C-alpha positions in Angstrom: 0.0 0.0 0.0 1.0 3.4 -0.6 0.8 6.5 2.0 -1.4 6.8 4.3 -3.3 9.5 4.4 -5.4 11.8 6.8 -4.3 12.8 10.7 -2.8 8.9 10.7 0.1 10.0 8.1 0.8 12.4 11.6 1.0 9.7 13.9 4.3 9.6 16.5 6.0 6.1 16.8 8.8 4.8 18.7 10.5 1.7 17.4 13.1 -0.3 19.5 15.6 -2.9 18.8 17.8 -5.0 20.1 21.4 -5.2 18.5 22.1 -8.5 19.5 18.6 -9.8 19.1 18.4 -13.6 17.7 14.7 -13.8 16.5 14.5 -10.7 14.8 17.7 -9.6 13.0 18.0 -5.3 13.1 18.6 -5.5 9.4 14.5 -6.4 10.1 13.7 -3.0 12.2 15.5 -1.0 9.9 13.9 -2.9 6.5 10.7 -1.9 9.1 11.4 1.8 10.3 12.4 2.3 6.2 8.4 1.0 5.3 7.0 3.3 8.3 9.4 6.1 6.8 7.8 5.9 3.4 4.1 5.7 4.5 3.5 8.3 7.3 5.8 12.1 7.7 9.4 10.4 8.6 10.2 13.1 10.9 7.2 11.4 13.4 9.5 8.5 13.1 11.9 7.3 15.7 14.3 4.5 15.3 16.4 3.2 18.8 19.0 0.8 19.4 19.9 -1.1 21.6 23.6 -1.9 22.5 23.3 -5.7 23.8 20.3 -6.4 23.7 18.8 -10.0 22.8 14.8 -10.6 21.8 14.4 -8.4 25.7 13.7 -5.1 26.9 16.4 -3.0 29.3 15.9 0.1 31.5 17.8 2.2 28.6 14.3 1.1 26.4 11.7 1.1 28.8 12.7 5.1 29.9 13.1 5.5 26.1 9.4 4.8 25.9 8.5 6.1 29.3 9.5 9.6 27.8 7.5 9.4 24.5 4.4 8.3 26.2 5.4 11.1 28.0 5.9 13.7 25.5 2.8 11.8 22.9 -0.1 11.5 25.6 -2.4 12.9 27.2 -1.6 13.0 31.3 -3.7 10.9 33.2 -5.6 11.5 36.2 
């Protein structure tokens, strides 16, 4: 499919990937982020890699996710 239109074209995306992931190689993460950038506003796509991280998560990634949520979602009362 081609580019997404309307308000969804401006959606913010954070994609995270470990550089040692044995299940989903980093190359596939890189290809995915390039596809996303061709479909939505590329300046709204953030791709973060984490050194030594396998198919899991790490504190640094969780902090990046928290920062992304704090920036893009309204606070919950």
